[in-house]
C-alpha positions as CSV (number, residue, x, y, z in Angstrom):
1,M,32.6,19.0,14.4
2,S,33.2,16.1,12.1
3,N,31.5,15.0,8.8
4,I,31.1,11.7,10.6
5,R,29.5,13.1,13.7
6,M,27.1,15.3,11.3
7,A,26.3,12.3,9.0
8,R,25.5,10.2,12.2
9,L,23.1,12.8,13.6
10,S,21.4,13.5,10.5
11,S,20.9,9.8,10.0
12,D,19.1,9.2,13.4
13,G,17.1,12.6,12.8
14,L,15.8,11.1,9.4
15,W,14.8,7.5,11.3
16,V,12.8,9.7,13.6
17,A,11.1,11.7,10.7
18,F,10.8,8.3,9.2
19,A,8.9,7.0,12.5
20,L,6.7,10.0,12.8
21,L,5.8,10.0,9.1
22,L,4.8,6.5,9.1
23,C,2.5,7.0,12.1
24,A,1.1,9.8,10.6
25,S,0.4,7.8,7.2
26,V,-1.4,5.2,9.2
27,V,-3.5,7.9,11.5
28,V,-4.6,9.4,8.2
29,W,-5.4,6.2,6.6
30,L,-7.6,5.0,9.4
31,A,-9.1,8.5,9.6
32,A,-10.3,8.2,5.7
33,G,-11.5,4.4,6.6
34,L,-13.3,5.8,9.2
35,L,-15.0,8.7,7.1
36,A,-15.6,6.0,4.1
37,A,-17.4,4.0,6.5
38,I,-19.9,6.1,8.3
39,S,-20.5,8.4,5.6
40,E,-23.1,6.6,3.6
41,L,-22.4,8.6,0.7
42,D,-23.9,6.5,-2.1
43,E,-27.0,6.9,-0.1
44,R,-26.8,10.6,0.1
45,C,-26.3,10.9,-3.5
46,S,-28.7,8.8,-4.6
47,H,-31.3,10.8,-2.5
48,G,-29.8,13.9,-3.6
49,M,-28.5,15.2,-0.8
50,V,-25.3,16.2,-2.4
51,G,-24.1,16.7,-5.7
52,P,-26.3,18.2,-8.8
53,G,-28.4,15.1,-8.9
54,G,-29.3,12.8,-11.5
55,P,-27.5,9.4,-12.5
56,F,-24.0,8.8,-11.3
57,T,-21.6,5.8,-10.3
58,V,-19.9,4.6,-7.2
59,E,-16.0,4.5,-7.0
60,R,-14.3,2.6,-4.3
61,S,-10.8,2.4,-3.3
62,S,-9.0,1.2,-0.2
63,L,-5.4,2.9,-0.6
64,P,-6.7,5.4,0.4
65,P,-9.9,4.2,1.8
66,D,-12.6,6.7,0.0
67,V,-15.9,6.7,-1.7
68,R,-16.7,8.7,-4.5
69,C,-19.9,9.7,-6.5
70,V,-19.0,10.6,-10.2
71,F,-22.2,12.6,-11.8
72,A,-22.7,12.8,-15.7
73,D,-21.4,16.7,-15.4
74,G,-18.0,15.2,-13.7
75,T,-19.0,16.5,-10.4
76,T,-17.2,14.0,-8.1
77,I,-18.0,13.9,-4.4
78,S,-15.5,12.4,-2.1
79,T,-15.8,10.7,1.9
80,A,-11.9,11.4,2.4
81,G,-11.3,14.8,0.1
82,A,-8.2,16.0,0.8
83,L,-7.0,13.4,3.0
84,V,-6.3,11.6,0.0
85,W,-3.3,14.2,-0.8
86,V,-2.5,14.5,2.6
87,M,-2.1,10.4,3.1
88,W,0.4,10.2,-0.5
89,A,2.1,13.4,0.8
90,C,2.9,11.6,3.8
91,I,3.9,8.4,2.1
92,A,6.1,10.1,-0.1
93,A,7.9,12.0,2.5
94,T,8.2,8.6,4.7
95,A,10.0,6.8,1.5
96,A,12.3,10.1,0.9
97,C,13.2,10.0,4.5
98,A,13.7,6.1,4.7
99,V,16.0,6.3,1.7
100,A,18.0,9.4,2.8
101,A,18.8,7.7,6.1
102,T,19.8,4.6,4.8
103,A,22.0,6.4,2.3
104,L,23.5,8.4,5.3
105,E,24.2,5.0,7.6
106,F,26.8,4.2,4.8
107,V,29.0,7.3,4.9
108,R,32.1,5.9,7.0
109,S,31.1,5.6,10.6
110,D,29.4,3.0,12.5
111,H,28.9,0.3,9.7
112,E,27.9,-2.2,12.8
113,K,25.2,-0.2,13.4
114,A,24.4,0.0,9.6
115,A,24.3,-3.6,9.4
116,R,22.2,-3.9,12.1
117,R,19.5,-1.3,10.9
118,M,19.5,-3.1,7.3
119,G,19.0,-6.7,8.9
120,A,16.0,-5.6,10.8
121,T,14.5,-3.7,7.6
122,A,15.0,-6.9,5.8
123,V,13.3,-9.2,8.5
124,G,10.5,-6.8,9.3
125,A,9.7,-6.3,5.3
126,G,9.9,-9.9,4.7
127,F,7.7,-10.3,7.7
128,A,5.2,-8.2,6.3
129,L,5.6,-9.3,2.8
130,A,4.5,-12.9,4.2
131,L,1.3,-11.5,5.6
132,V,0.3,-9.7,2.9
133,H,0.6,-12.3,0.5
134,A,-0.8,-14.8,2.9
135,G,-3.8,-12.5,3.5
136,G,-3.9,-12.3,-0.4
137,T,-4.0,-15.9,-1.1
138,A,-6.7,-16.4,1.4
139,L,-9.2,-14.0,0.3
140,T,-8.8,-16.3,-3.1
141,S,-8.5,-19.8,-1.9
142,P,-7.9,-22.3,-5.0
143,G,-10.1,-24.6,-3.5
144,K,-13.1,-22.0,-3.9
145,E,-15.5,-22.3,-7.1
146,P,-15.6,-19.5,-9.5
147,L,-19.3,-18.8,-8.6
148,Q,-18.2,-18.5,-4.8
149,S,-15.3,-16.1,-5.6
150,C,-16.9,-14.3,-8.5
151,S,-20.1,-13.4,-6.8
152,A,-22.1,-10.5,-8.1
153,F,-21.8,-9.0,-4.5
154,V,-18.0,-8.6,-5.0
155,T,-17.7,-7.9,-8.6
156,G,-21.0,-6.2,-9.7
157,I,-21.2,-8.4,-12.6
158,Y,-24.5,-10.4,-12.5
159,D,-23.1,-13.3,-14.5
160,R,-21.3,-16.9,-13.7
161,A,-17.5,-16.9,-14.1
162,T,-16.2,-19.4,-16.3
163,R,-13.1,-19.8,-14.6
164,V,-10.8,-18.1,-12.1
165,D,-7.0,-17.3,-13.2
166,R,-4.8,-17.1,-10.3
167,D,-1.4,-15.6,-9.8
168,I,1.3,-16.5,-7.4
169,F,3.2,-13.7,-7.2
170,P,2.0,-11.0,-6.8
171,A,-1.2,-12.5,-5.4
172,Q,-3.8,-12.2,-7.7
173,A,-7.0,-13.8,-9.0
174,T,-9.2,-12.9,-12.1
175,C,-12.5,-13.8,-12.8
176,V,-13.3,-14.6,-16.6
177,Y,-16.5,-14.6,-18.1
178,R,-18.2,-15.7,-21.2
179,D,-18.1,-12.5,-22.8
180,G,-14.4,-12.0,-22.3
181,T,-14.8,-9.7,-19.6
182,T,-12.4,-10.1,-16.6
183,Y,-12.3,-8.7,-12.9
184,R,-9.7,-8.6,-10.8
185,L,-10.5,-9.9,-7.0
186,L,-7.4,-8.2,-5.3
187,P,-7.0,-4.5,-5.8
188,E,-4.0,-3.5,-7.4
189,W,-2.0,-1.9,-4.7
190,L,-2.0,-4.8,-3.2
191,G,0.4,-6.5,-6.1
192,I,2.3,-3.3,-5.9
193,L,3.0,-3.2,-2.0
194,E,4.3,-6.8,-2.8
195,W,6.8,-5.8,-4.9
196,L,7.9,-3.0,-2.7
197,L,8.2,-5.0,0.0
198,L,10.4,-7.7,-1.7
199,G,12.4,-5.0,-3.1
200,A,12.9,-3.7,0.6
201,V,13.9,-7.1,1.3
202,V,17.0,-7.5,-1.5
203,V,18.0,-3.4,-0.6
204,G,18.2,-4.6,3.0
205,V,20.3,-7.7,2.5
206,A,22.5,-6.3,0.3
207,G,22.9,-3.2,2.5
208,M,23.5,-5.2,5.3
209,A,26.2,-7.2,3.3
210,A,27.7,-4.3,2.1
211,A,28.0,-2.6,5.7
212,R,29.8,-5.9,6.9
213,R,32.2,-5.8,4.0
214,R,33.2,-2.2,5.0
215,Q,33.4,-2.9,8.6
216,R,35.5,-5.8,8.0
217,A,38.0,-3.6,5.6
218,G,38.1,-1.0,8.1
């Protein structure tokens, strides 16, 4: 079997693995979100049902969804537990499969197929980028007053914000208080995701152009 045939089969297998791992990442994310929603961990920690008892702080994250009680002695109780590591492992493996499959597409074989796939990647990533950016900016609409955007229910800071600084890209709104304290309304991972999606668009367009040049040259 020729090297070109092997490369083609390998890339197809990697795309299948990419799809399966992506589905696994979504399933783990949903499972972690469900656990975080139904656990009422903060209530259980406050009543001494879990952990060593005593003072504690509650930490929340959305990627992956998790609620943690961190006690004074360092003990940490988490709703997601091992799912955090499983999710990041799935995400890392998904990214590795995508990169490897894309690289194999550019072994001298079917450059027309490579161009189609890279074009689809660019279109999909661009659409996802538009949705993420639109969602982020909608959550921090410029029409909202600082008191509305920076409510204590959201920020946990019981003071009136003096202003809200908004960044267009990546979408972000930062509450600024009189004593200099700041609070970012959108999670950090949202900005990272926007940059990654923008990078995927650039790579997809560049790869599509390269595949078409090779096809014409061949």
